[in-house]
C-alpha positions as CSV (number, residue, x, y, z in Angstrom):
1,M,103.0,72.0,68.9
2,F,100.5,69.9,70.7
3,T,96.7,70.2,70.2
4,V,94.4,70.6,73.2
5,T,90.9,69.1,72.9
6,P,88.1,69.1,75.6
7,V,86.4,65.8,76.3
8,R,83.1,66.1,78.1
9,A,82.6,64.1,81.4
10,F,79.6,64.0,83.8
11,D,77.3,67.1,83.3
12,D,79.8,69.9,83.0
13,N,83.4,68.6,83.5
14,Y,86.1,68.9,80.8
15,I,88.9,66.4,80.6
16,W,91.6,68.4,78.7
17,V,93.5,66.1,76.3
18,L,96.8,67.3,74.9
19,H,97.9,65.3,71.9
20,Q,100.6,65.2,69.2
21,D,101.9,62.6,66.8
22,G,99.7,59.8,68.2
23,R,100.6,60.5,71.9
24,A,98.2,62.0,74.5
25,V,98.2,63.4,78.0
26,A,94.9,63.9,79.9
27,V,94.2,66.4,82.6
28,D,91.8,65.5,85.5
29,P,90.1,62.4,84.1
30,G,87.1,62.1,86.4
31,E,85.6,59.5,84.1
32,A,87.5,56.9,82.1
33,G,84.8,56.0,79.5
34,P,84.6,59.3,77.6
35,L,88.4,59.7,77.6
36,Q,88.9,56.1,76.3
37,A,86.4,56.6,73.6
38,F,88.1,59.8,72.4
39,L,91.5,58.2,72.4
40,E,90.4,55.1,70.5
41,A,88.5,57.2,67.9
42,N,91.6,59.3,67.3
43,G,94.2,56.6,67.4
44,L,95.9,58.1,70.4
45,L,98.1,56.4,73.0
46,L,97.7,57.7,76.5
47,Q,101.1,58.3,78.0
48,A,100.5,60.5,81.0
49,V,97.9,62.0,83.3
50,L,98.0,65.4,85.1
51,I,95.9,65.7,88.3
52,T,95.2,69.1,89.8
53,H,93.5,68.0,93.0
54,R,91.9,65.0,94.7
55,H,88.1,65.5,94.2
56,G,86.4,62.5,92.7
57,D,85.2,64.3,89.5
58,H,88.9,64.8,88.7
59,V,90.4,61.5,89.7
60,G,87.6,58.9,89.4
61,G,88.8,57.5,86.1
62,L,92.3,56.7,87.3
63,P,91.7,53.1,88.3
64,A,90.3,52.1,84.9
65,L,93.0,54.0,83.1
66,T,95.9,52.6,85.0
67,E,94.4,49.1,84.5
68,R,94.2,49.7,80.8
69,W,97.7,51.3,80.6
70,P,99.8,49.8,83.5
71,Q,102.8,51.9,82.7
72,L,100.8,55.2,82.8
73,A,102.7,58.1,84.4
74,V,100.3,60.0,86.7
75,Y,101.5,63.4,88.0
76,G,99.8,65.2,90.9
77,P,99.6,65.9,94.6
78,S,100.8,63.2,97.0
79,T,97.3,63.1,98.6
80,V,95.8,61.5,95.5
81,P,95.6,57.6,95.4
82,G,97.2,56.3,92.2
83,I,99.8,59.0,91.7
84,T,103.0,57.6,90.4
85,H,104.9,60.9,90.3
86,S,104.2,63.2,93.3
87,V,104.9,66.8,92.3
88,E,104.8,70.1,94.1
89,E,105.6,73.8,93.6
90,G,108.5,74.5,91.2
91,R,108.8,70.9,89.8
92,S,108.9,70.5,86.1
93,V,107.0,67.8,84.1
94,P,108.5,67.3,80.5
95,L,105.7,66.8,78.0
96,F,105.9,67.0,74.2
97,G,109.4,68.4,74.4
98,Q,108.7,71.3,76.7
99,P,108.5,71.7,80.5
100,F,105.3,72.1,82.3
101,T,105.9,73.9,85.6
102,V,104.0,72.9,88.6
103,W,102.4,75.7,90.6
104,A,100.8,75.3,94.0
105,I,97.5,77.2,93.9
106,P,95.7,76.3,97.1
107,G,92.3,77.6,98.2
108,H,89.8,75.3,96.5
109,T,91.7,72.5,98.3
110,R,94.9,72.7,100.3
111,E,96.9,70.8,97.7
112,H,95.5,72.2,94.5
113,L,98.1,72.4,91.6
114,A,98.3,74.0,88.2
115,F,100.4,72.9,85.3
116,V,101.8,75.8,83.3
117,A,103.6,75.9,80.0
118,P,104.3,78.8,77.7
119,G,100.9,80.0,76.5
120,H,98.9,77.4,78.5
121,A,97.8,76.9,82.1
122,F,95.7,74.0,83.3
123,C,94.1,75.4,86.4
124,G,91.5,72.8,87.6
125,D,88.9,74.3,89.9
126,T,90.8,77.4,91.0
127,L,89.8,79.8,88.2
128,F,86.8,79.4,85.9
129,G,85.5,81.3,83.0
130,A,84.3,84.6,84.7
131,G,84.6,83.1,88.1
132,C,86.6,81.0,90.6
133,G,86.1,77.8,92.7
134,R,84.7,77.6,96.1
135,A,87.0,77.3,99.1
136,F,86.5,73.8,100.5
137,D,89.4,72.8,102.8
138,G,91.6,75.7,101.7
139,S,91.2,79.3,102.8
140,V,89.6,82.2,101.0
141,E,92.8,84.1,101.5
142,A,94.8,81.4,99.8
143,L,92.2,81.2,97.0
144,A,92.5,84.9,96.4
145,A,96.2,84.7,96.2
146,S,96.1,81.8,93.8
147,V,93.6,83.5,91.5
148,A,95.7,86.6,91.5
149,R,98.8,84.6,90.6
150,L,97.1,83.1,87.6
151,G,96.1,86.6,86.7
152,H,99.7,87.6,86.4
153,L,100.4,85.2,83.5
154,P,100.9,86.9,80.1
155,A,97.7,88.3,78.7
156,Q,97.3,85.8,75.8
157,T,97.9,82.7,78.0
158,R,95.1,80.2,77.5
159,L,93.5,79.1,80.7
160,Y,91.9,75.6,80.9
161,P,89.4,75.3,83.8
162,A,87.8,71.9,84.4
163,H,84.1,72.9,84.4
164,E,81.7,74.6,82.0
165,Y,80.4,77.1,84.5
166,T,80.9,80.3,82.4
167,L,77.3,81.3,81.8
168,A,76.3,80.9,85.5
169,N,79.4,82.9,86.4
170,L,78.6,85.6,83.9
171,K,75.2,86.1,85.5
172,F,76.9,86.8,88.8
173,A,79.5,89.0,87.2
174,R,76.8,91.1,85.5
175,A,75.1,91.5,88.9
176,V,78.4,92.9,90.2
177,E,79.1,95.1,87.2
178,P,75.9,95.7,85.2
179,D,77.6,98.5,83.2
180,N,80.6,96.5,82.1
181,A,80.4,96.5,78.3
182,A,83.0,93.7,78.0
183,L,80.7,91.5,80.1
184,T,77.7,92.3,77.9
185,E,79.8,91.3,74.8
186,R,81.0,88.1,76.4
187,W,77.5,87.1,77.6
188,S,76.3,87.4,74.0
189,A,79.2,85.5,72.5
190,D,79.2,82.7,75.1
191,T,75.5,82.3,75.1
192,A,75.7,81.7,71.3
193,R,78.5,79.2,71.8
194,R,76.5,77.1,74.3
195,A,73.4,77.3,72.1
196,Q,75.4,75.6,69.4
197,G,76.8,73.0,71.8
198,Q,80.3,74.6,71.8
199,P,82.5,75.1,74.9
200,T,83.1,78.6,76.2
201,L,86.6,77.4,77.1
202,P,89.6,77.8,77.1
203,T,89.6,81.5,78.1
204,T,92.5,83.9,78.3
205,V,94.1,85.9,81.0
206,E,93.2,89.0,79.1
207,Q,89.5,88.1,78.9
208,E,89.3,87.2,82.6
209,H,90.8,90.6,83.6
210,A,88.1,92.3,81.6
211,T,85.2,90.2,82.8
212,N,86.0,88.1,85.9
213,P,85.0,90.0,89.1
214,F,87.5,87.9,91.1
215,L,90.3,89.4,89.0
216,R,88.8,92.9,89.2
217,T,88.9,93.4,93.0
218,G,90.7,96.8,92.5
219,E,88.0,98.2,90.2
220,P,85.9,100.9,91.8
221,A,82.6,99.4,90.5
222,V,83.5,96.0,92.0
223,I,84.6,97.5,95.3
224,A,81.3,99.4,95.5
225,A,79.2,96.4,94.7
226,A,81.0,94.2,97.2
227,S,80.8,96.9,99.9
228,A,77.1,97.3,99.2
229,W,76.5,93.6,99.5
230,R,78.5,93.4,102.7
231,A,76.8,96.6,104.0
232,Q,80.1,98.1,105.0
233,P,83.0,99.7,103.3
234,L,85.7,97.3,102.1
235,S,89.3,98.0,101.2
236,G,92.0,95.7,99.9
237,D,91.8,93.0,97.2
238,T,91.5,90.1,99.7
239,A,88.5,91.7,101.6
240,V,86.7,92.4,98.3
241,F,87.5,88.9,97.0
242,A,86.1,87.3,100.2
243,A,82.9,89.3,100.0
244,L,82.5,88.4,96.3
245,R,83.1,84.7,97.1
246,A,80.5,84.7,99.9
247,W,78.0,86.6,97.7
248,K,78.5,84.2,94.9
249,D,78.0,81.2,97.3
250,G,74.4,82.3,97.9
251,F,73.7,83.8,94.5
252,A,70.6,82.4,92.9
253,G,70.9,84.2,89.5
């Protein structure tokens, strides 16, 4: 079985590196330098790159990486310069002897992808620890459906978001559900991890269902909080999700 290691990039990005037997695959290398240093320090040969979407902090390292490894296989949306293998919903990418299924999870951007293998989902900027991405050129409705789709993965599936946003997201989640004991417990555990310089990620589907308001849109307390913020009664997961996303966009913490 492959190992997954986070490599820090910029202020809060993670480049997830899958590695086994001296071979490596990188997800969303926004910077080449930190990734190259990790590969060299661990004697790893980069064989492939997975790209979830086109934003610069996810693809900025591609030119330097493809210059260093000219035969590098780069899988991702067709809109991304430097892609060698354009992939879309339902395609399969074979890595480390097992298939990674490509999911279209639009919303953050129109072309956003996830790469899903048994027990693992690399979800870019769609789902974060205790939160979700903003809707840029995708719609909030599409984002809600994509987050819900990830939430239907098996409970113990590990989710690998691309940013360390968990503590900020937990502050918002606690404003939505101040009486959620699971949130209090997670806040304590993740605050301690960050104080020690450790990542709060990956997370699991089970943990997100317990603590992520964007996966709890059917919970009475979440509906009540979103309705109070919107100053009108809300019904339906999408309406509650949209209110939460708008609330979070302006949330100062």
